[in-house]
N, C-alpha and C positions, 0 to 999 in steps of 0.2 A: 119493104125495107123497115117500116115501122114495127112489123111483127118480129123481125130478127133482132132489133136493137136490145130489148130486154134480155133475150137469150144470151147475147154477147156479154151483157153486163153480168148476168149470172155466172157464165163461164169464167169471165175475168175475175169475179169475186171468189169463185171456188178455187181458181188457180192461185190467187193471191193468198187465200187462207191456207191452202196446202203448202205454199212456199214458206209462210210464216211458221207453220208447225214443223216443217222440215228444218228450218233454220234454228228453231228452238231446241231441236234434238241434237245432242252432241254425239258424234261418231268417232270411235277410236279403234285402232288396230293393235293387237299384241301378237307377236310371232314367237312361238315356242321352238327354238332352234335346238332340237334334240339330237341324240347320237345317231339315230337312223333316218331322220328327216326333219323337215320344218313344217309346222302347222300354223295356219293363220286363223285368228279369232277376231270377230268384229263385235264391239260392245256399243250399245245405244243407251244413252242416259238423258234425263231431262235437265232443265236449267238449274235444278236444285242438287244435281249430282246423284240422283237416284237411278240405279240401274233399271232400265226398262226391259231389255232382253239382250241376249247374245247368241251368236251362232258361229260354227266353224265353217270357214270357206273351203278349206281343203288341206291336204298334206302332200308334200313333194319330197321325194328321196333324191339323193342321199343327204346325210346330215352335213352341216357346214364344216364340221371338224374333218371330214374326209378330204377337204380341199387345202389341208395344211401345207402341202408341198406346192400347190398351184392355186393360191388364194384368189386369183382372178376368176376362177371357175365358180366361186361361192355365190356370185351374183345370179347365176342362171336359175337355180331353183326358186329364189326369191322373186325374180322377175316373172316366173311362171305363175306364182301365187297372186301377184299383183295383177297380172293379165286376167286371171280367173275372176278376181274381185271386180275389175273394171267391166268385164262382160256381164257378170251376174248381178252386181250391186251398184256399180259406178253410176249408171244413168240416173239413179234416184238422188244422187248427191252432187251432181255437176255444179261447179262453182264453190263448193264447200272446202274448208280446211279440215284435214283429218290427221290427227297425231298418230305416229307410228313408233312402237317400242319393240325391240328385238332382244330377246334374252336367250343366251346360250346356256345349256345345262351340262349333263354328264360328259358328253363327247368333247365339248370345248374345255371343260375343267381339266381333262386329262392331257391336254396339249401343253407343251412347254410355252412359257409366257411369250416368247418371241414369235412362235408360230401362231398363237392365239391372236396376238396384236396384229399380225399380218393379215389374218382372215378378216378381222373387224375393220381394219383400214380399207381393205378392198371392198367390203360390203358397204361401208359408209360412203366412200367416194363414188362407187358405182351406182348406188341407189339415188344419191343426190343428183347425179347426172341424169339418171332416168326420170326422176321427178321433175327436173327442170326442162326436160326435153319432151319425150313422147306423150306424157299425160298432163303437162302443165296447163294446157288450154281447157282441160275438163275438171281436174281436181287439184287441190293444193295440198299435197302430202307434206308433212313436217316430220322429219326423222328426229325423234326426241331421245331415244336411248338405243345404243348397241353395246351390250355388255354381257359378261359371263357372271351368272349369279352363283353364289355359294350353295352347296347342296342343302344346307339347313334353311336357307332362305326359300329355296324351292319347296321344302317341306312345310314351311310356315304359310306360304301362299296357298298350298293345297289344303291346309288345315282351315284357313279362313274361308276358302271357297266352299268346302264341304259343309261347314257349320252355317254359312250364309244360306246355302240351298236347303238345309233342313230347318231353316228359320229359327235356329237357336240364337243367333246374334240379334234377331229382331225382338226377342222376348226378354228384354233386360229386366232383371228382378223377379222373373217368374221361374218356378221349378223347371229344371231342364235336365236332359241326359247328355253326358259328354260324348262327343263323336270324334274319335281319332281317325287318322288317315293313314292308309298303307299304300305306298306307291312303288311299283316295280318296273324298271326299264331294262334295256339290254346291258347297260354299263353299271348303273347304280340303283340303289333302293333307299327309300326313306320311310321312317315311322314318325308320326307327330301326334301328340296328345295334349289337349288343353287342360290346364289345372282348374280353370273356372270357365264353364261353358257360357256364362252370361257376359264375360268380358275376355276376349281372346287377344293376347298380345304376344309379341316375340319373347318378351322377358318372362312371362308367366306360363310358357308352354314348354313341354318336354319334346325336343326335336332331335332326332339322330339321322344322319345321312352316312351311307356307306358307298363311297365313290367307285369301288371296284367289285361290288357284290351283286351286280345285276345278273339277269338270266344268262346272257351270252358269255360274259366273262367267267361266271362260275362254271358253266358247262365246259368251256375251254380248259379251265383249271382241272376239272375232273378227267377230261380226256388226256391231259398231259401226265397226270399222276397214276392213271390206271390203264391197263391193257384192255383191248376190246373184249376179251374173255371175262375179265374182272368186272367190267361195267355193263354186262349184258342186260341186267335188270333195269338200266336207265334208258333203254331204247326199245322201240317196237320190235316184236319178235321177228328175227331174220333181217333186220335193217342193216347191221354191220356185216363184216365179212363172214362167209359161210364157215370159215375155220373156227369162228367163235361159237358155232352151233346155230341151229335154226330156231331155238326157243330162247325166250328171255329168262327162263328159269335157270338156276345155277349162278355161278359167279358170286358176287357179294351184294347184299341188299343196297339198293340205290341210296336210301336215306343215310346209310353208314358212309358211303362214298362222298356224299354231299357234305356231311359233317366233317369228314377228314379234309376235304378241300377247303372248307371254311376255317378249320383249325390251321391249315397251312397259310392262309391269308391273314396276316396280323391285323388288318384293318376291317375284318368281317364282324358281323353281329355275334359270332361265336365267342369272341373275346370280351363281351359285355354282359356276361351272365348276371353280374350283380345288379345291373340296371333292370334286367327282365324280371328278377325276383321281386323288385320293388313295385312292379306294375300291379295296380288294383283292377281286377276285371269286373268288380261289382259296379253297376251303373255306368259301365263303359261299353260303348259300341264302336265298331270300326267299319269304315267304308274302304273297301279294297278296290283300287282302280288300275288302269293301264294294263301292264302285263298280267297282274293278278286276274283281272276280268277276262282278258283275251284267252288265257290258257284254260281257266275253269269253264268258260263258256264253250270252248272247243270240246273239252272233255264231256260236257253235258250233251252236246250235239252228237258226238260219235258214240258215246256209251248208250244213248237212247236206242241206237240201232242194233246193239248187240247184248246189252245187259239191262233191259228196261226195269228190272226188279230192284236195282240198287237204291239204297237209302239216299245216296248222294243226289239222285235225280228227284226224289220226293222232297228233299230238304232245300234244294237250290232255290234262291241265290244265297241262303245263309246255312250251308250244311255244317254239321258237326265236323270237327277236325278228323275224328276217326273215320268218317265217311269220305273225306278227301283222301285219306291214306288208302282206303280200300279202292277208291276210284282210280288212283294212280297205279295201283297194282294191276287192276283189271285192264286199264288202258294199255299198259305195256305188254300184256299178253296177246294183244291183237296182232295178227299176222300182217307185216308191212306190205307185202305184195298183193294180198287179196282183200284185206279188211280196212286198211287205212286209205281213205279217199280224200281228194281235194273237194272244195265246195263250201268250206266254212267261211263266213263273211270276214272274220278277223284273222284268218290264217293263210298266209301266202304259201306258194309252193316251196320256197326256201325255208320257211319256218315250220312246215309240216313235220319233218323228221324230229324236231326238237321238242315237240309238245309233251311227249312222254316224260322226258327228263324234267321239263319245266314244272309239271304238276308235282313230281316228287320233291323238287326244290321248294315249291310253295308250301307243301305240307311241312317240310323240315324247318323252314323259316318260321312259320306260324306256330308250330309246336314249341319252338324256342321262345318266341315272344310271349306265349301264353303259359309258360312254365309247365309244359306237358299236359295241358288241359284238353285232352282229346274229346271230352264231352261238351266242350264249349261250342256255342253256335252264335256268338255275338259279332261275327264278321260277315258282312254282306258284300258280295262280289257284284259290282254294277258299273255301268258307264254313265248313268244319269240319275238325277234326283229331281222330282217335280218337273220332269220334262226338259231339264237342262243338263248338258254334258258335264260330267264331273272331271275337271282338269284344273291344274294349278293356275293357269292364266286368269281365271275368274277371280281368284284370290289376289293376284297381282294387280288386277284392275281395281279391286276394292281398296287395296293398300294405297295405291297412288291417288285414288279419288279422295281418300281420307286425308292424305298429305295435302292435297290441293285445297280442301276445305279449311285446313288449319294454316294454309299459306306458308307451309314449310318449304324451304328451297329443295329442289330435286338435284339429282346428280347424274352424270353420264360418264362411263369409264369403260375402257377396254380390258380392265383387270378383273379380278375376282373379288366380289364383295365379302368383307370379313364379318362373321357373325358376332353377336354379343355373347357374354358368358353363358355357358350351358345351364339349364335349369334341371335340378334333380327332383324326382317325385317324392 
């Protein structure tokens, strides 16, 4: 017994020390309620509010906006995410209080206010019941925010996150390069650029959001405006009806169709040419995430199998825009039935047919942003920087952490947050 006593003391001391460290570490959850699904992120910080690390728990489809007519169903994908968190992470934090923030983006922004409020009301009441019931004896979740954020707020969060990850925000007063963010989803797209890379604020940043210029909505617009024969160049060879021909050659150039569709949409980037002409590409780098990365990564994966000599493959992840254009043309020449295969990690079966069009759209959009600079190679397509995933929730965490340090009052709303005045370059 005497031999065991010191061991018990050591074990108890170790357990107590580990508990103290765990209690000292703050854990928070942010959920990105996007148009196609909800992603859960977990953030760990120390007592000084310094971010230690973050991770994504998972994504669950469909998006909350798809429950507009039956808002009670919006709880299901969120409960799935919390169940996954409880299984994988929960035991480490039993007895702890964990703050939860849920932010709706493009899909929720497009809903009528009454529908949007109905979804948030169902989510809030359902999750609070869930937190008080099934998991209350293990963790104390605190639902702090359920709100729809403005597109330009989303862009600002992404901008903060990117510059934090490239450590620009940590080198105050030192020479730095500006890093802009390009974000592309199914419904919307954003571009954000800091005027001062040493001090990034909403007020001194150039941010534009286009709520109906995402990949899916733009593709649907092209399909409505043009026949299958006219849009052959936007799809894999032989994908659409045989009456349109078995080759993607012929018809109209896909980039021309995309520009026509953007011109048809009065809220698209096409109608902001004056802004793009003001952009200074010197000493400016872009990080292109989400849809930009998924599509270009897919093109790299498939083209390696059929056109290994392409400059696009040699230059990736920062290819020249002219190489992106060539890659889009080569990609669409591939025969749908025999050459286009499943198996890419970021491309589901339902998304596979659209990748050809999406690469054309990406080229057209970036060609516009860079004022036709096809030799430019200042855009990097990536999903991570320094080992951390590049997504706007990290910027959201940084923003609210800074507010907490300043002891500014927070807010929670089911409406859409309104942005401050736009900044011109």
